[in-house]
N, C-alpha and C positions, 0 to 999 in steps of 0.2 A: 560579513554581510548578514542581513536578517533572513530569517527562515522563509518568509513569503517571497522575497526577491530571489532566494536560492531555488525555490520551487519553480518559478518561471524560468530561471536560467537552466534548470535541469532538463527542460524540454528541448533545449538547443545544444547544451554542452554538459551532458550528464557526468562524463568522466572528470571534467574540470571541477564541477561542484563537489563530487565525491572526494576528489583529491584535497580540496579546500576543507571539507568537513573532517577528513581524516587528519589533516595537518593541525587542526585545532586540538587534537588529542583524542584518543579513544576512551570513552567513558560509558559505562553501562547505564548510568542514569539518563544520559542524553539519548541513547538508543531506545531505552524504555519509554521516554517521553514521546519520541517520534512514533513509536508503535502505538501507544495509547491514544494519542491525538489522531493518528490515521484511522484507527479502529472506531473511534468516536465519530469522526466525520463520515466514515463508511456507513455507520449505523444511521446517521442523520440522512444520508443519501437514500436509504431504503424507505423512508417514510412515505413518499408519494406512491411507490409501488404497493406498500402495505395498505395504504388508505384505499387505493383502487381495488385491491383484492378483497378488502372488507366490505366494500360496496357491492361487489359482484357476488360474493358468498358471505352473507351475514351470519352464517352458523358459527364462524369463529370471529369474535369481535376484534376491533382494531387494537384494543388494549392487550389482548392475548398475543396478537401478532407482533406488536411492539415489544412485549416482554420476551418473546422468543428471539426476536432479532437482537435485543439488548444482550440476552444471555449468549447468543452466538458470537456477536461482534466484540463484546467487551470481556468475555470470560473464556470462551472456547477458541476463538480465532487467534488471540495472542499466543496461546500454548501451541497451536498448530503452526503458527508462523515461526516460533522458536525452533520447532522440529524441522521445518522447511529450511531455515537458515543453517541448521546443523548439517542437514543432508547436502545442501549446496556447498558447504565448506568441505565436506568429505569428497565430493565430486571434484571440486577445484583442487584439492590436495592431490588426488589421483592424477589430475592433469598437469601437475607441477606448480600449482599455486603456492605463493609464499606469504599469504596473509595470515590472519588469525581467526579464531572463532568469533571474536567481537567485531572484527572488520566485516565478516560475512553477515552478521546480524545487522550491522549499521547499513550495509548496502541494501539489504532487503527492506528494512524498516524505513529507510529514507526513500527508497523507490516507491513504496506504498504511500507514504505521505505526499510525495511529489505528484502522484496522479489523482489524489483526492479531488482536486477541482473538476477533473473530467468525470469522476463518479458522481459528484454533486450535479454536474450538468446532465448526466444521464438520468438522475432522479427528476430533474426539472423537465426533461423531455418526456419522461414517463407521466408526469402530472399533466402535461399539456396534451400529449398525443395518445396516451394510454399504450397498451401493448401493440406492437407492430414492427414494421421494417425499420422505421426511423430510430426507435428505441434500441433495436438489435444492433444497428450500425453504430450508434453512439456507444453502446456497450463494448462492441468489438474494437472500436478506436481506443477506448480507455484501457482495455486489456492489452492491446498491442503496444500502447505507450508504456504501460507498466513493464511488460516483458523487455522492451528495448532499453528502458532506463535501468532496470534491474541488471540486465546482462552487462551493460556498460559500466555500471557502478561496481558490479562484482569483479569485472576485469581489473578495474582500478584498485579495488580493495585487495586483490590477490597479487598485484605487482609491486606493492609497497612493502619493502623488507622491514622487519623489525616490529611489525604490529603485534601488540600484546593483547 
């Protein structure tokens, strides 16, 4: 099935989608593409907030804010996410997980990609409402969805034997 359809399916059946993704074979290039696309979309989701902040405080121009967000999301975040995936794999191994380093990365990177529509919606809410309770609630919903999908995906990734 296509990636966009799997993203929607992940919201209802994250373990099934992760099982299907893992059954296609574990490949580092696929995991890396999921990570880069997710980080790129997260960067785009920041634009409304950065525009609003630039209007409120013009001392730092929008271009500088966008440059900082670009550096953060496309260069620093991937490295940090690789470290988080490794840490989650170590914890899973201590708890008896039988997956692999690559399956842990796939679970994290796929989960991040699966919730990008919610982060884009959060950016839209920010552009319409500005800062406030509605933006905070939409951000919490996106964060909760990420955690739930990631945990479900991680359970699936750690129960499949023979992942390399």
